[in-house]
Phi, psi and omega in degrees: 000348180295339186256008176266150170281163179300323177302314180294317177302317184291323174296312180296318181296326177294317177295316180298322184289328178290325177293312183297336182270354182286127181296325176297310176311302183304318175305302186295322173304310181297315178300315184290316177303307178297328172298321182287322182292319175307314173302321178286322182286326181275359181287151176280157183307325179283345183274060184292325180295323180297314180292315179299317178297316176300313182302313180297323179297319177297319181298315182300315178302310180299320181297319178299311178297317178296323172300316179297318180296320177298312176301323178295316180296316176301317179295321177291317177302312176300318179291325176292322183285325179294319176302316176295320182294323176295320179292318183296318178297326177289324188284322180290000000 
């Protein structure tokens, strides 16, 4: 995110917020996470590769979700800072 402009972060954050708020997205994330956990639980003791693969897939889903949330938070922080700057400019 270091190489993105504030405008780009706000655009991405706005889109990320819409995605996170989507019922379809929430359903799919829960479905995919549950699917990976089932693979772990249903694996046989010797199927370590299966468990590891499912674990990494679940971690990737969580990381993606966290990235969306981070963009959303940054966009909100930028918008709040801009609103405060605008209020200060109006006072002067």
